[in-house]
N, C-alpha and C positions, 0 to 999 in steps of 0.2 A: 504492499500499500504507501503510494506516493502522497507525503504532507504538503502541501505548501501555503504561503501565508506572502503577504507583501506588505508595504507601508509606505503613505507619502509623508516625506520630511522636509521641515524649512530649517536650511542653514541659517546660520547667524549673517551670513553675507547677502540674504534676501531670496536666495535661489530655491528651488523646490527639487528632490532628489525621490527617484523611485526603487523601493529597497525590497528587490524579491528577494525568496527564501525557500528551499527545499527541502525535505527530505525523505529517504525512501526509510519506511517503518514495517515490523511484520504486523500483519492483522492479526489479533488474538480473536477468538470465537467465543460467542458468548456462553456458551455450556460448558465453556472452560475456565466459568468464572466459577472464584470459590469463596472466596472473602469479600466482604462488600463493607461499602463504608458512605454512611449518611451526613452529611454537612448542613448544618442550621446556621442563617445568617439574620443576624439579630440587631440590636442596639448594645444591650447591656456588653454582651459579649457578640465582636462584629463574625466570630465564627466559631462553630463546635463541631467536632466531628467525633462521631461513634462508630467503632468498626463491630463486625459480624461477632468476633469472642468480645465486644463490652470495654474494646482499649477503648479511651476518648483523650482528646486535647481540646485546650479553649485556647483561642487566640485573641488576641488585640484585647486585652482588660480595659480597667476604665480609665486608663491614664488618654485614650483616646477621644473617649467621651469629653472629656475637662479640656481638653484642648480645641474641642467644637463648642464647648461652653463659653471657653476665651473669646472666639470668633463671634459668635453669635452675639455677643454683651458688646466688643466693639464695633458690630455694625450698629446697633441698637444707637448706642451714644451718637453716632457719625449723622446716623441717616435723622435725629430727632434737632439736628444742629441745622440741615438744610443747606449750608453754604455749597458752593461749587467745587471748593478744594477738600471738605469733607464728601463730597459726591465721587470726587475721582481717589481718596482712600480708600471710599467701599469698595469700588471696583478693582483697586490694587490687591484688597483682603480677599475679594474672589478671587481672585488667581493663584494668591497662594495657598488659598485652601483648597484648592481644584487640585494643586501639585499635592498639597498633603492627603490628600485621599488617594490620589494615584499611586501616590510612593509607598503607602501604609497595604492598600491592596495589591500592591506588586510583594511587597516583604509576605504578605499573607499568603497568596497564593502557593508561594514558594516555600512553606511550612507547609501549608495541608498537605501536596502532593508529597513533599519529602516525607511527612510522618503516614503518607498512606505507601510509599514504597516502601517503609523500613519494617513496615507491618507486612506484606506482602499482599494488598487490596488489588483486586482484579478490575471490583468498577464501585467508582463512585457516584452518588447519587445527587444530584441538587432539587430545590424546588423549583419549578414552572411559575417564575414573577411575572411570565407576561399579563398583563392588564390588571397586575396587583393593587395597585396606588388607587386607580378608580374605583375599586372594589375592596379597599380598607380604609379608606381616608374618611368615610361615614362615618366611621367607627371610633375615631381616634381624636383626641382633644388637640386643640391648636397647638399645643406645646409637642405633643408629640409628633405632629405633621412636619413639623418642621424638621425633626431630628431621622424620620423615616425617609421622606423627600431628598434631604441635601447629600444622601451618603449612595455613592455610585456600587449600588448590589448590583446589577446586572454589569457593568465594568468586571468585578471582581470574579463572577460566575464567569465572565469568557476566559479570564485570564488564566483560570482554574482548568476551564476544558483545554485549553492550548497545550496547558503543560502536562494535562492527562495524557492527551496526545502524542506528545513527544516521549513521554514515560512507557507508553504503551498502555495506559489503564483506559478501561471502557467506562465513559461516561453513561450516566442516564437522567432523565427529567419526571419527575412525578407528581401530583397535586399536591399544592401547598395545603390546604383548606383542612385547619383542624389538625395539623399537626404538633400545635402547643396545645389544646386542650383534651387531645386523646391522650390516655392512659397507654404508655406501652406495655403495660403487664396485660391488662385484660382488656385494654381498647373501649373504656366507659369514656364517652365524651360529653363535656360537661363544661361550661363557662366558669364555672366555681372551680373547676381543679385548679387553675392558676392563680397564683396571687404574686403578683411581680415576679422575681428570680424563683420563688417557691412553685414546684408542683406538689401537689399531695391529692391525690384520686378519693373522691367521695364514697368508691363502692368497694376497692378491696384494700384502702387504706395506703397504698404506695407512695411513697416519697422521695422527690430527685429535685435535680436542678433543672427547672425549666427548659431551657436552652438546651440540654444534654437529652430530656426528656423528647425533644422535638429533632433533634439527631436522631435519636435511636429511633422515630417514628420513619422516618425517612430512609432509614437504613433497613426497616421492615418492607416499606413499600417498593423499594429500589432491587430487591431479594427478591419479592412478587413476580415484581415484573419481569425478570430475568427467567425467571423457573416458568412464568407462560408463557416466553417467548421459546426458552429452551424445547418443552411440551409441544408446541405449535409450530417447530421446526422451521422458525422466522431465523435462517441464517446470514441472509444478503442484507446489505445498511439499509437498501429500501424499503425491504419487508420489516426490518426491526424497526425502523425508523415510526410504520405507518402503524405497526404495533402498538407500540408503545405510545403513542397519540391516542388511541384505541384505548388499552388500558388506563391511561390517565382519566381521561370521559369515563369511562365506570367508575371509578376510583371517587371522582368527584358526585356523580350521580348516588355513590353509595353513602359517602359521609354526608351530604346535603340532606337526604332522607332522613338519617337517624335523628 
């Protein structure tokens, strides 16, 4: 399998350069997958990974959230002044924050894939975030919307997918709904199960970090998806992608109806 990527880069002299990259990779088959890993993206921890054998790791703890709060407070102070110089500074801060986000995402995806390689992970499961902002913003307070909408989670997923390919790890996307509210032990779904960073199932009493519980749910759904693909014999990339979309829709209908 030949993996190709390209990027248009603007140099300091003002000229644009087209940089193509290609690499030959051995194509792993879905039925050869043995160890799975789910990655939950969030606010308290930008990423939490959990493998099939319950090994886990938390990435980018509270210091990133604190830095974002500093940028937010600086923007609010400058915007309240309304001066032209303040507006220029707000624009400058936005550029710096964007660079910070890209740099942090770059460090995180490297660490995630390294953790996967160290634990022999064959498949990395990620949440399908397409349209998630439009579907979840109505349930968030104004302060929460600021944190959810200002971080480039999709960019982080693209970084992870790119690095996973180069490490010959299969990636899969699953339905994101109720990953934070469903118990990874008994599958009970309730909005009362989660309170901040703490998850406590109201049925079986299972207690765990909320983000880690979400990562385990993603890992379970990824494993189910790949097992179904194996049983259906969907070995080609096209058939596999179509079947993943179909299973993802089934998951969405199942969890919405409960």
